[in-house]
Structure formats: C-alpha cells, structure tokens
N, C-alpha and C positions, 0 to 999 in steps of 0.2 A: 465816401462809403467804404474805400479802401482801408482808411483805419479801422472801421469798425469790422472788416474782414479778421484784419491782420489780430486785432482782441479775440476775436470769436476763435480763429483755427488755435491763439496762443492760449486761451481756457483749454482747448481741449487737449493741447502738447501738455499743458499742467496736469489736467486731470488724469491724463492715460499714465504720467510718470506719476504722479502720487499712489496711483492704484496699483500698480506692479511692487511697489515699496509695500504698501499697505498690504496684500497677498502675500509677499514675502515674508513680513513681518508676522502675522495674525497665522500663517500654516506653520511656522515656526513651533513646535512643538512646547519647547523648554519656556520660549517668551510667551504664549499663552497662556502657559500653566499662572505663569507670575503674575498675569494680569498689572502689566506696567502701566503708569500715566502715559507712556510715548505711543504704546498703539491709541490711546483715545484721541491724542492729540492728531495723529494720522487719520483717523476716522472722522476727524472734525474736520479738516482742510479738506478731505474725500468730499466729504456733502457740501462745505464750502463751495469748492469748485466746480461741483456737479450743477450746484442750485446757480453759478456764474454765465453755463453753458447755455442755460434755457434764456436768460435774461441779456445775456448778449446778443441770443436770437430774438427777443423782444427787440432791444433795440434797432436792428437790422428792419424790423417791420415799423416802428416809430418813424425812423428815417425817411423809409419809403412814403409813409401814410402821410409825415409833414411835407415832402418833397412834391408829392405829385397831390394828394389832396389840399391840406390846406396852401399849397402852392408858396412855401417857403423856401427860398433860395440856400443854399446848401452852406454858402459861405455866413449867412446869419445863424446858423445853427450853432450852437456852441459844445464844443465836443465833453467840455466837462459834466455835463448833464447827464453824457452818456457812459462817461465813465462813474459816475455815481451812482447811477442803475445798475453797469452791468458789472464793477467791480465792488462796491461799497452795500446797495439794498442788500445782496445774500450775506450779507456778515449777520444780519439781525435774525434771520431764520436759525441760521447756524448756529449761532452763541446759543438762543432761545432752547434749540434742542440737546446742546450741550449742557446747558444747566439743568434740564428737565431730567434729562438720563442719568445725570450722576446724583439728582437726588430722587429719582424714581425708580430706573429700571438700569443699576448699575449693573449689567453683566459683564462678561469678559470681554473685553477691547472691545465694546457695544457692537459685536459682531449680528448678535441674533435680530431676525427683521419680523419675529412674531411679537411687534407692539407698536400700539396705536399712536406712538410717540414720533414717528418716524413722517405721520399727516404734516406735521411742523414743517419737514424740510419739503415734502409734496405737496403739497394744497399750494403754495408759490409759485411751484413749479408749473403746477395744473393751470394756476390763476392767470401764469403770465404766457401759458400757451392757446388759452381760449381769447383772452385779448389779442394776440399776435393773428390769432384765426380771424376775428372778425377785421380787426385793421384791413388784413390783406383781402377778405373778400370785398370790403370799402374800396379799396386799391382798384379791383379788379373791376370795378361797379363804374368807377369812374374813367378807367383808361379803354374800357370799352365804348362808352359813351363820347370820347375824345375819338378813337378810331370811328366811329361811325362818320361823325361830322368833321372832325380834320385832314384824317389817314396819315397823320404825319410820321416822320423815322423814328423821332424821337420816343413817340409812345408805344412804338415798337418795343425799343431797346427796353425802356421801362416794363414792358409786359414781361419778355426773358426775363428778366431780374425776378417779378413778382410769381412766376409761373416757378422759378426756380426755390423760391420760399416759400411756395404752398408744398412743393413735392417734399420738402424736409420738414415740416412742421408735422402730418401724421406719423412722418417715418422717428421724428427725433421724439414724439409722444404718445407713441403707443404701449411703451411698456408702462407707464404710467394709466394708459386705461386698461391694461389688462393687469394689473398689480391688486385692485378687489378682488379678481374672481382667481385668484389662486388656487389650484385643483388640491383636493387633498391624496389622491392616490397616486397622480405619478409627478412626484414634485422634480426627480432627476428632468425628466424631461421639460416640464415648466422652467426648471435654472438653466439650461440649454437656452432654451430661446432667448430667457429673459439677458443672459449673459451676452449671446448674441447680436442683440439690439443696443444694448446698452455701450459693448465694448468697439462696437464700427461704425460709432455713431461719427467720430472723426474723420473716418474714411469717406461716408458718407454724404459727410460735407466739403469735404476736398474736392471729391468727385464731380457733386453737381455745382457748387460754387467757383471753382478753379478748374479742376480738367475739363471739364464740358462747357467754359467757357470761351466764348470764339475770339476774343479779345488775346486771352493767356494763351489760346492755341496758335492764334497768328506771330505774336512775340517770340512765342519757343521755335516755330518754325521759320521766323525770321533768323534767331540767333542760331539756329542749327545749319542754314544757309549758308549766315556767314564764319562761323567754323567751319564748315565743310571748302568753304572757297580757298579761306587762309589756309588749311591743312593741304589742300591742294597747290597751293601757290608754293608752297614750302615744300612740299615735293616736286614740282616743276625749277624751283630755285635750286634745289640739290642738283637734279641732273645736269642743269646745263652747268653750275659750276664745275662736277665730275667730268662735263664735255668739254669743258673750258680748258680744266686741269689736263686731261689726256692730248687735248691738239700742244697744250703748251710743252709739254714733256715731249711731245712725240716730232715737234718744230726744232728741240732743241737738242734733241738724239739726232736728227739729219744734219743739224748745224753741225755737230762735233764730228758725227761721221765724214759729213764734207770737209770739214776744217782740217780731219788726218789723213785724208786720201790726197788733200792739196800741198800739203804738208811733204806726204811722202814723195809727189811725181814731181814737186821742185826739189827734191833732195838727188832724184834718180835719172832727172832731165838732163835737158842740156845746159842747164846753169851750173849745173855740180861742182866747175871749178871754182863759182861764186864761194864755194864752202872753202877754200883754202887761202882766203881774203881772211886780212884780220878782221876782230871782232868790232870794231870800230866801222868798218864800211859793210857790216852785214846791215846794221843799225840805220846806213844810211841809203839803201839799197829797196829798190822797191818789192815789197813781200806783200802776201796774203794776211800777213798779221799785222802789218802796219798802221 
C-alpha cells in the first residue's frame, strides 16, 4: 500500500512539473506563434500524466477491494499489474488522442478545449472514477458487516483508509462532472474554479492520505521529540563543557597564584640565606617546586 501511495504522489509531482513547463511554453507568444512540435509533445505528456493520476487512484481502490472483499493477502498481489495499470494503460488514450488531434484538429499547441477529441482522455478517467466508486461502496458494505459481527480493530483501520479514499474520489473527479456543463457567459469564473480543483489535487491527496494519517502523525511526532531531545542534549553538553572549562581555568589560576605567593614567601622568609648557597644545593633542598 505504501508503494501505491508513493506512485500516486509521484504521478502528481510529475504532472505538476509538466503543467508548469506547459504553461511557461504556451504563454510565450513567440513560441506559441511558431506552433512547434515541442509544445504538442509537452501537451501529450501532460495528458498522459493527468490520466496516470486517476488510474493510480483506481489502483488504490483495487488494492483495498482485493484485500478486504476478495480476502487476498497483500503478499500474493503482484505489483507488476498495478504498474501496468497505473503507468502503462494511460499511454493508450494519450497516444490515440495525439494521433486524432494531429489528424483532425491540429490547433496551436493543442491548447483549445472546444473539441470532442478530449473525450478520448476524459472518458477513461470518468470510467476509472465510476469503477473506483463502486469498488469502494462494496468495500464499505463488507466492512460494516464485519464490524457488526466481529468489532475487529483491523476492520476499523481499513475503514479509515476507505473513508479517506471515498472523500478523495468526488474531490478529484468533480471537474470532469462539471466539464459538460461549461457556461457560455461566465467563462472566467468557470476557468478559475476548474483550475483550483485541478491544480490543488496533489495538496488534497497529500493532506488526506498523508498529513491526516494517524501513523504519519505519530512518526513525525516521535521524530520531532527525538530531534528536540538531541538538540537539548547538545546544549546541555555544551553548558557542561563550558562549566568544566571555567572550573579548570579557575583552578589553574589559583594554583599559579599560590605557587607565586609560596615562591615569594620562600625568598623573603626564614630560609633566605639558602639563596646564597650554590646552585647544586638548591636542587637538593626541599622546595615547593621539587
């Protein structure tokens, strides 16, 4: 399941990056006037990655349905099929759209949306959303039945995952529900709404699947506490080191002062005559420096 989450997030990151590149390219007036092949290639990649987003959401639904309803263990599920569905299948509608657009509606950078050829992309996405929705309804039915019978904590955890996915499906698919009802008069408002829904999808997925996840919050909280303890320990060690250095330097200074005073007292005291003795006698005498 973590692998599916990673691929879903990665598809959103790639789609966001290619969207920024596409906007930068198409809004460059000189580049747009030339109608180069490069901006059409960028549009092809953008539509491919957009489709990947929804098919990885379908992979999430299939995984939950297989795990809960069909009762197949996660170890027996092969990730290769998910990779083929999530990254491989979206190539088919993207390629068909590219060929059809080139042959029948080869506008500048394929930027116009007033063509029915876009349904080549939108239809598989809507189909994935519908299939995913029915998968999740069936999962909810099974989980409610299990909770009534067993009250298992495992079923409760599955229910949280399903609830998050159920919230995401209408959020991620609402722009395709609104697409056939494009108003004629207030196009600017419509475009703002559509762009908000389309370009904040990654944030919605990360917030619901990641930031609101209890396990993720627990790990982050534990990591933060460890960092804070290590940081506090470093400060404490630094204070101890500074205190030890201060004490050591103070003791050295006291010892040095004591040595000077003792030496002065020795020279000015009762044994002053010993200074007149030869050097080898001084070395043999009992002095504070011996």
